[in-house]
C-alpha positions as CSV (number, residue, x, y, z in Angstrom):
1,X,17.9,-36.6,4.5
2,X,21.1,-34.7,4.3
3,X,21.4,-31.2,2.6
4,X,23.4,-32.8,-0.2
5,X,20.8,-35.5,-1.0
6,X,18.0,-32.9,-0.7
7,X,20.0,-30.5,-3.0
8,X,20.4,-33.2,-5.6
9,X,16.7,-34.1,-5.5
10,X,15.7,-30.4,-5.7
11,X,18.1,-29.9,-8.7
12,X,16.4,-32.8,-10.5
13,X,13.0,-31.2,-9.7
14,X,14.1,-27.9,-11.1
15,X,15.4,-29.6,-14.3
16,X,12.1,-31.4,-14.6
17,X,13.9,-34.8,-14.3
18,X,11.6,-35.6,-11.3
19,X,7.9,-34.8,-11.7
20,X,6.4,-32.4,-9.2
21,X,3.1,-30.5,-8.8
22,X,4.4,-27.0,-9.6
23,X,2.2,-24.2,-8.2
24,X,4.4,-21.3,-9.1
25,X,7.6,-20.8,-11.2
26,X,9.6,-17.8,-12.4
27,X,13.2,-17.4,-13.5
28,X,14.5,-17.4,-9.9
29,X,12.2,-19.7,-7.8
30,X,10.1,-22.8,-8.0
31,X,7.2,-23.6,-5.7
32,X,5.7,-27.1,-5.6
33,X,3.6,-29.3,-3.4
34,X,5.4,-31.5,-0.9
35,X,5.1,-35.3,-1.7
36,X,4.9,-36.0,2.1
37,X,2.8,-33.1,3.4
38,X,2.8,-32.2,7.1
39,X,-0.3,-30.0,6.7
40,X,-3.3,-29.8,4.3
41,X,-1.4,-27.3,2.2
42,X,2.3,-27.9,2.2
43,X,4.3,-26.2,-0.5
44,X,8.1,-26.0,-0.9
45,X,9.6,-22.8,-2.3
46,X,13.2,-23.1,-3.5
47,X,15.7,-21.0,-5.3
48,X,16.6,-22.3,-8.8
49,X,20.2,-21.3,-8.2
50,X,21.4,-22.0,-4.6
51,X,24.8,-20.3,-4.8
52,X,25.7,-21.9,-1.5
53,X,22.3,-21.2,0.1
54,X,21.6,-24.7,1.3
55,X,19.9,-23.5,4.5
56,X,19.1,-20.2,6.2
57,X,22.2,-20.7,8.5
58,X,24.3,-20.5,5.3
59,X,22.8,-17.2,4.2
60,X,25.3,-14.5,3.3
61,X,24.9,-10.9,2.1
62,X,25.0,-12.0,-1.5
63,X,21.8,-13.9,-0.9
64,X,19.8,-10.8,0.1
65,X,17.8,-10.6,-3.1
66,X,16.9,-14.2,-3.4
67,X,15.8,-14.4,0.2
68,X,13.5,-11.5,-0.4
69,X,12.2,-13.2,-3.6
70,X,11.5,-16.4,-1.7
71,X,9.5,-14.5,1.0
72,X,7.5,-12.5,-1.6
73,X,6.8,-15.8,-3.5
74,X,5.4,-17.3,-0.3
75,X,2.9,-14.4,-0.2
76,X,2.0,-14.8,-3.9
77,X,1.5,-18.6,-3.5
78,X,-0.5,-18.1,-0.3
79,X,-2.9,-15.8,-2.1
80,X,-3.1,-18.2,-5.0
81,X,-4.0,-21.0,-2.5
82,X,-6.6,-18.9,-0.7
83,X,-4.5,-18.4,2.4
84,X,-4.3,-14.6,2.4
85,X,-5.4,-14.3,6.0
86,X,-2.9,-16.7,7.6
87,X,-0.1,-19.1,6.8
88,X,3.1,-20.2,8.4
89,X,6.6,-20.2,6.9
90,X,9.1,-22.7,7.9
91,X,12.7,-23.1,7.0
92,X,14.5,-26.2,8.3
93,X,18.0,-25.0,8.0
């Protein structure tokens, strides 16, 4: 799936046009269960406003705060899911 198609799908999930199993949401990020999990617990955490951040390779200095927010959200969600002692983060781009 291309970044553009993924982006469009994520936009629809953020707008609640596509249903998802949300596990965490605030004004900047949305975390939801993957519909095709590759692990017993597989949660996607995305920024609500991408501002050109379609992959880690596209990160610029202006994305500094949202990148930190995404990492912090991973910690919060891991604790919520009972994974405080170990989890992996993966970013495909």
